[in-house]
C-alpha positions in Angstrom: -0.3 -0.3 0.2 2.8 2.3 1.3 4.7 1.3 -2.6 1.7 2.2 -4.0 1.0 5.8 -2.2 5.0 6.8 -3.4 4.4 5.7 -6.9 1.5 8.2 -7.2 3.5 10.9 -5.7 6.4 10.0 -8.0 4.3 10.7 -10.9 2.4 13.2 -9.9 5.7 15.2 -9.1 6.8 14.1 -12.8 4.0 15.9 -14.3 4.5 18.6 -12.7 7.8 18.8 -13.6 7.7 18.0 -17.0 4.3 19.8 -17.8 6.1 23.0 -18.6 8.6 21.6 -20.8 6.0 19.8 -22.9 4.0 22.9 -22.9 7.4 24.6 -24.4 7.8 22.3 -27.1 4.6 23.3 -28.5 4.6 26.9 -29.8 1.2 27.9 -28.3 -1.3 25.5 -25.7 -4.9 24.8 -26.7 -5.8 27.1 -24.4 -4.0 30.2 -26.3 -6.0 33.1 -28.0 -4.6 34.1 -30.9 -5.6 37.5 -32.6 -5.3 38.2 -36.5 -4.4 41.2 -37.6 -4.5 41.8 -41.5 -2.3 44.3 -42.8 -3.6 44.5 -46.2 -3.0 47.5 -48.9 -1.3 50.7 -48.5 -0.1 51.8 -45.2 -1.8 55.2 -44.3 -3.4 56.6 -41.6 -6.5 54.8 -42.0 -4.7 51.4 -41.5 -2.6 52.7 -38.5 -5.8 53.9 -36.8 -7.2 50.0 -37.5 -4.0 48.2 -36.1 -4.3 50.4 -33.1 -7.6 49.6 -32.4 -7.0 46.3 -32.6 -4.0 45.7 -30.9 -5.9 47.3 -27.6 -8.4 44.8 -28.5 -6.1 42.0 -28.2 -4.7 43.4 -24.8 -8.0 43.1 -23.5 -8.5 39.6 -24.8 -5.3 38.8 -22.9 -4.1 37.7 -26.4 -1.1 35.2 -25.7 -0.1 36.0 -30.0 -0.1 38.6 -32.4 0.0 37.2 -35.6 -0.1 40.1 -38.5 -0.5 38.9 -41.8 1.1 41.4 -44.6 0.2 42.0 -48.0 1.5 45.4 -48.8 3.9 47.1 -51.5 4.3 49.8 -48.8 2.7 53.2 -48.3 3.4 56.5 -45.7 6.7 55.8 -43.8 5.4 57.8 -40.6 2.2 55.6 -40.8 4.3 52.3 -41.1 6.7 53.6 -38.0 3.4 54.1 -36.1 2.4 50.6 -36.4 6.2 49.4 -35.7 5.8 51.6 -32.5 2.0 50.1 -31.8 3.9 46.8 -32.1 7.0 46.7 -29.9 4.3 48.7 -27.1 2.9 45.4 -26.8 5.7 43.9 -25.4 4.4 41.5 -23.1 2.1 40.0 -26.2 4.2 37.9 -28.8 4.3 39.1 -32.1 4.1 37.4 -35.1 4.5 38.2 -39.1 2.9 36.1 -41.8 4.3 37.3 -44.8 1.3 36.0 -47.3 2.3 37.6 -50.3 4.6 40.9 -50.4 6.0 43.0 -47.5 7.6 45.7 -49.4 9.0 48.9 -48.0 6.3 49.9 -45.3 5.5 46.1 -44.9 9.0 45.0 -44.3 9.6 47.9 -41.7 6.4 46.6 -39.8 7.7 42.6 -40.8 10.4 43.8 -38.6 8.7 45.1 -35.8 7.8 41.2 -35.0 9.1 39.0 -32.8 9.1 36.6 -35.3 8.7 36.4 -39.5 7.1 33.7 -41.5 6.8 33.6 -45.2 4.5 31.8 -47.2 6.0 30.1 -50.2 5.8 32.3 -53.1 5.9 35.7 -51.0 8.8 38.0 -50.8 9.8 41.3 -48.4 12.3 44.1 -49.3 12.7 47.2 -50.9 12.1 49.4 -48.7 13.8 52.7 -50.1 11.7 56.2 -49.0 10.4 57.9 -52.0 8.7 60.7 -53.1 5.4 61.0 -54.7 6.5 60.6 -58.0 8.6 57.4 -57.1 11.9 59.3 -56.8 14.1 57.9 -53.9 14.6 61.1 -51.6 17.7 62.6 -50.1 20.9 60.8 -48.0 19.1 62.6 -44.6 15.8 60.0 -45.3 18.1 57.1 -46.4 19.9 57.3 -43.2 17.2 58.2 -41.0 15.2 55.5 -42.2 18.0 53.0 -42.4 18.7 53.5 -38.7 15.2 52.9 -37.5 15.2 49.4 -39.6 19.0 48.7 -37.9 17.3 49.2 -34.4 14.3 47.2 -35.3 16.5 44.4 -36.5 19.1 44.3 -34.0 15.7 44.3 -31.1 14.3 41.0 -32.8 17.3 39.2 -33.6 17.5 39.8 -37.7 20.9 40.7 -39.3 21.1 44.2 -39.3 23.2 44.7 -42.2 20.4 42.7 -44.2 17.9 45.2 -42.9 20.2 48.0 -43.8 20.5 47.2 -47.3 16.6 47.2 -47.7 16.9 50.7 -47.4 20.1 51.7 -48.8 21.3 50.2 -52.3 24.7 51.7 -51.7 25.3 49.0 -48.8 27.3 45.7 -50.0 26.3 42.7 -47.5 28.6 39.2 -47.8 27.9 36.2 -45.7 31.3 35.7 -44.1 33.3 33.2 -41.5 35.1 35.2 -39.2 37.4 32.7 -37.2 35.0 29.7 -38.3 31.7 31.7 -37.0 29.5 32.3 -39.7 28.0 36.2 -39.6 26.7 38.7 -42.4 29.4 41.8 -42.7 29.2 45.1 -44.8 32.1 45.5 -47.3 33.2 48.8 -44.7 32.9 46.2 -41.5 35.0 43.8 -43.7 37.3 45.8 -43.9 37.7 47.2 -40.6 37.8 43.4 -39.2 41.4 43.9 -37.1 43.3 40.5 -35.5 40.6 37.8 -37.2 40.5 35.6 -40.2 37.5 36.9 -42.0 36.3 34.6 -45.2 34.3 35.9 -47.7 31.8 32.9 -48.5 28.8 34.3 -50.4 27.7 38.0 -51.9 23.8 38.5 -50.5 23.3 42.0 -50.9 25.4 43.5 -54.1 25.7 47.1 -54.4 23.6 49.1 -56.7 20.5 47.5 -55.7 17.9 47.6 -53.1 17.6 43.9 -51.0 14.6 42.4 -52.2 14.4 38.3 -50.6 12.0 35.8 -51.6 10.5 33.3 -48.6 13.4 31.0 -49.3 15.7 33.6 -49.3 14.4 35.1 -46.6 14.6 31.4 -44.7 18.3 31.1 -45.7 19.6 34.5 -44.9 17.7 34.0 -41.2 15.3 37.2 -41.8 12.3 34.3 -41.7 12.1 31.5 -39.3 10.0 29.4 -41.4 8.1 29.3 -44.7 4.9 27.4 -45.1 2.9 26.6 -48.3 -0.5 27.6 -46.8 -2.0 29.0 -43.6 -3.2 25.6 -42.4 0.4 24.5 -42.4 1.1 27.8 -40.3 -1.7 26.9 -37.8 0.2 23.7 -37.7 3.5 24.7 -37.5 2.8 26.7 -34.3 1.0 24.5 -32.9 -2.5 26.2 -32.5 -4.3 23.0 -34.4 -7.3 23.2 -32.3 -6.9 27.0 -31.4 -9.6 29.7 -32.1 -8.3 31.8 -34.0 -9.7 35.8 -33.2 -9.8 37.6 -36.8 -10.1 41.0 -36.4 -11.0 42.7 -39.3 -11.6 46.5 -40.2 -14.8 48.3 -40.0 -16.7 50.0 -42.5 -15.8 52.9 -40.7 -12.2 52.2 -40.9 -12.3 51.0 -44.6 -13.5 54.3 -45.4 -11.4 56.1 -43.4 -8.7 54.0 -45.6 -9.9 55.2 -48.5 -10.4 59.1 -47.7 -7.2 59.3 -45.9 -5.2 59.1 -48.9 -3.1 61.5 -50.3 -5.3 61.9 -53.7 -8.7 61.7 -52.4 -8.1 63.8 -49.2 -7.0 66.6 -52.0 -9.6 65.9 -54.2 -12.1 66.4 -51.2 -10.2 69.8 -50.2 -10.7 71.5 -53.7 -14.3 70.4 -54.5 -14.9 71.2 -51.1 -13.6 75.3 -51.1 -14.9 75.3 -54.5 -18.4 74.3 -54.2 -18.2 76.6 -50.6 -17.1 79.8 -52.6 -20.4 78.8 -55.5 -22.5 78.9 -52.8 -20.9 82.1 -51.0 -21.3 83.9 -54.3 -25.1 82.6 -55.0 -26.6 82.6 -51.7 -29.6 79.9 -52.0 -28.6 77.7 -54.6 -28.2 75.3 -51.8 -27.2 72.0 -53.9 -23.3 74.0 -54.1 -23.0 74.0 -50.5 -25.6 71.0 -49.4 -22.1 69.2 -51.1 -19.4 71.0 -50.3 -20.1 70.5 -46.9 -20.6 67.0 -47.2 -16.8 66.9 -48.6 -15.3 68.6 -46.0 -17.2 66.3 -43.6 -16.3 63.5 -45.5 -12.4 64.7 -45.3 -12.7 65.1 -41.0 -14.6 61.7 -40.8 -11.9 59.7 -42.6 -9.0 62.2 -39.9 -11.2 61.7 -37.5 -11.7 57.4 -37.7 -7.7 57.7 -38.1 -7.0 59.7 -34.9 -5.1 62.2 -36.6 -8.2 65.1 -36.4 -10.3 66.0 -32.8 -13.1 67.2 -32.4 -11.0 70.9 -31.6 -9.6 70.6 -35.1 -13.3 70.1 -36.5 -14.8 73.0 -34.6 -12.0 75.4 -35.2 -12.7 74.3 -39.1 -16.3 75.2 -38.4 -15.6 78.4 -36.8 -13.0 79.6 -39.7 -15.7 79.2 -42.3 -18.2 80.8 -40.3 -15.8 84.1 -39.9 -15.4 84.1 -43.8 -19.1 83.9 -44.4 -19.7 86.8 -41.9 -16.9 88.7 -43.7 -19.2 87.9 -46.9 -23.0 88.5 -45.8 -22.3 91.3 -42.9 -19.4 93.2 -42.9 -18.0 92.8 -46.2 -14.5 93.7 -46.7 -11.8 92.6 -46.2 -11.5 92.7 -42.5 -10.7 91.1 -39.4 -13.3 88.6 -39.2 -12.2 87.4 -43.0 -8.6 87.2 -42.1 -9.2 85.4 -38.4 -11.8 82.9 -40.8 -8.6 82.0 -43.6 -6.7 81.2 -40.2 -8.8 79.0 -38.6 -9.4 76.9 -41.9 -5.9 76.9 -42.5 -4.6 75.7 -39.3 -7.3 73.0 -38.8 -6.6 71.6 -42.1 -2.8 71.9 -41.0 -3.5 69.6 -37.3 -5.5 67.1 -39.7 -3.3 66.4 -42.0 -0.4 66.0 -39.7 0.0 63.7 -36.5 2.2 66.4 -35.3 2.5 69.9 -34.0 6.5 70.6 -34.8 8.4 68.0 -37.2 11.2 66.1 -35.3 12.0 63.7 -38.2 13.3 64.1 -41.7 10.9 63.0 -43.3 8.4 64.9 -41.0 9.5 67.7 -42.5 9.0 65.8 -46.2 5.5 65.3 -44.6 5.1 68.9 -44.3 6.2 70.2 -47.3 3.3 67.9 -48.8 0.6 69.3 -46.5 1.3 72.7 -47.1 1.1 72.3 -50.8 -1.8 70.2 -50.6 -3.8 72.8 -49.1 -2.7 75.8 -51.0 -3.0 73.7 -54.0 -6.9 72.7 -52.6 -7.9 76.7 -51.6 -6.1 77.8 -55.2 -7.6 75.2 -57.1 -11.0 75.6 -55.5 -11.4 79.8 -55.8 -9.9 79.1 -59.4 -12.1 76.4 -60.3 -14.8 78.6 -58.2 -14.4 81.7 -60.3 -14.3 79.8 -63.6 -17.7 77.7 -62.8 -19.2 81.1 -62.0 -18.0 82.8 -65.5 -19.6 79.9 -67.4 -22.5 79.0 -65.3 -24.9 79.5 -67.9 -23.3 77.8 -70.4 -23.9 74.2 -68.5 -26.9 72.6 -69.6 -28.8 72.3 -66.9 -26.9 74.6 -64.3 -28.4 77.6 -66.4 -31.0 78.3 -63.9 -28.3 79.1 -60.9 -26.4 81.6 -62.7 -26.6 84.9 -62.8 -28.2 85.2 -66.2 -30.8 83.3 -67.9 -30.6 82.5 -71.7 -33.7 84.8 -72.0 -32.2 88.0 -70.2 -28.9 87.8 -71.9 -30.3 90.0 -74.9 -31.7 92.6 -72.6 -27.6 93.0 -71.5 -26.5 94.4 -74.9 -26.2 97.7 -73.9 -25.1 100.7 -76.5 -21.8 102.4 -76.0 -23.3 105.6 -75.3 -24.8 104.0 -71.8 -21.3 104.4 -70.3 -20.8 107.8 -72.0 -23.8 109.3 -69.4 -22.1 107.3 -66.9 -21.2 109.5 -64.1 -19.8 109.2 -60.4 -23.4 110.0 -57.8 -25.4 108.2 -60.9 -28.2 106.1 -59.1 -29.8 102.6 -60.3 -31.4 99.8 -58.7 -29.6 96.5 -58.1 -30.9 94.5 -60.9 -29.6 90.8 -59.8 -27.8 90.0 -56.5 -24.5 91.9 -56.4 -21.7 89.0 -54.9 -20.1 91.5 -55.4 -20.2 91.1 -59.2 -24.0 91.5 -60.7 -26.2 93.8 -62.7 -27.4 97.2 -61.9 -30.1 99.4 -64.1 -29.7 102.9 -64.8 -32.8 104.1 -66.3 -33.3 102.2 -69.4 -29.9 101.0 -69.2 -28.6 97.3 -67.5 -25.1 97.3 -67.1 -22.3 95.3 -65.5 -21.4 96.3 -62.4 -19.1 95.8 -59.2 -20.6 96.0 -55.3 -17.3 97.7 -52.9 -19.5 96.5 -49.9 -19.6 92.9 -50.8 -23.0 91.3 -51.3 -26.1 93.5 -52.2 -29.6 92.6 -52.9 -31.9 92.7 -56.3 -33.9 95.6 -55.9 -32.0 98.2 -53.5 -30.7 101.5 -54.7 -27.4 101.7 -55.2 -24.6 104.5 -56.1 -22.1 104.8 -58.7 -19.1 105.7 -56.7 -16.4 105.0 -59.1 -15.6 104.7 -62.7 -12.8 103.0 -64.4 -13.1 102.2 -68.2 -16.1 99.8 -69.0 -15.9 99.0 -64.8 -18.7 100.5 -62.5 -18.1 100.3 -58.6 -21.3 101.0 -56.7 -22.4 101.3 -53.1 -25.8 101.3 -51.5 -27.3 104.3 -52.6 
């Protein structure tokens, strides 16, 4: 009886000692909580906002593994750095990058931020030189800064830093060498600076003049990828996740829309169209549709930025305040005074805060982003103003929109005024606004209807006006 008791105690003791060992042999036990987060398509602020939500949700679920499915050709450097920082901030949860097809540029940086990289057969990783919107490689200060980021992530997570740097800088040449019999990766400069050791060059991994881009098999061979699998089912098996329910977090429709809207092209179009239509509405009060669509454009712009955690309510309210002050300048206190200037400043500042994730730029790419942001804002304002003027001048020629113009096709013959009408025009002469003056319109002097410009902004149709200046064929009037 005593022997049986001791045998039972021995079995329990051995089980307690060996159970952690067997658990460690499997990557993740059956009770593990695995969260899959797809990083697909362009890397932008919308994607960064989605990853932020997904990581928070995974933390709240006490996840044991963050599995990032990567398939991207790249995108914004600042957005990819934000995603990498989010991965690093969740340091209490192991992370694994599963390269499903392409992890290029920003995608390579995100993969290197993970503790482990596993690649699907046929996928690739690399080619991460910072480029402008036109596809041109940026200057050395940008390359140097991004190269340092790649190096730091590689060193932190155990990847060869020389290969990570070669993905960014095409001037880096990397060899696989043996130093006193130990296999290492070294740049040409590092090899030349070795002293007191025997270095044997075994293989050229990254030639000078080309960015490093590795296939899945090459990445495994050169210690970037720890495993290559054929399918995601094989990935699950290799990670020991058979029977484990994997929680997949996908972008909501708001996040998908925000990712689309925060793209540079769409954002620029929304701003330009918004400014154009609001200008048309201000110059032709009562049209309705122009103001409605213009407001909708700005609403979409700020919606995308708000979901991506770029714009705050304060930025939106500042923009609304700016538009309101400009409207006061046009309709209440015409001229070019304090309300108009203050409103313009509020609008520009709100757009700046909505388009940039920082107040003051620090990193080299922040200054590049600042330059693009300023050009986008100024370009959108100019496009809106110029487009609005052109639209107002040719509105009556567009089928279906003639009724919104100052002139109608039936009224135009009446405006063919004989040259003698200008000869009788004198300063101080009074007339009546034949149309609204916004500030350009028509004024009736006796039997003649002439073009005129209001010196006081908007003048409603039917009000009496007085001529205060005549310059060629230009008649300047004010309320009589």
